[in-house]
Residue, then its C-alpha position, 0 to 999 in steps of 0.5 A: l826311886d832310881t828307876h831307869s828301867e821298868h818304871p811302871g812296874r817298880h816305881m809305885e812299890e818303891q814310892r810306898k816303901v819310902w813313904q812308909q819309912v817317912a810315916d814310921i819316923v813321924a809315928f816314932f816322933k809322935a810316941v816320944p814324950f817331950r815337954g808336955g807333948s810329943l817330940f813331933d810337936q817340936t820337930l820340923i820334918m822335910v822330905v826333899t829331892d835333888f833332881s827330877r825325872t823326865p815326863f816320858l819313859n825311855p826305851s827301857q821303860g824307865k825314867d831318866h834324870n831331866p836335864l831341863t829341870n835339875 
């Protein structure tokens, strides 16, 4: 998701890839039997980030790390 250039053309596709991986993990945990339910029932899944992006595009049509909100 580190789109320092061509953000409009690349970011959505990169988001889809990452969120599909999260969905695949959730589906896997739901398919694993555990104590009368599934492993998903006993698991906390968190998705976090350690930095944010600027609200505007840079000259390369990308997004940079936002020093005001990191």
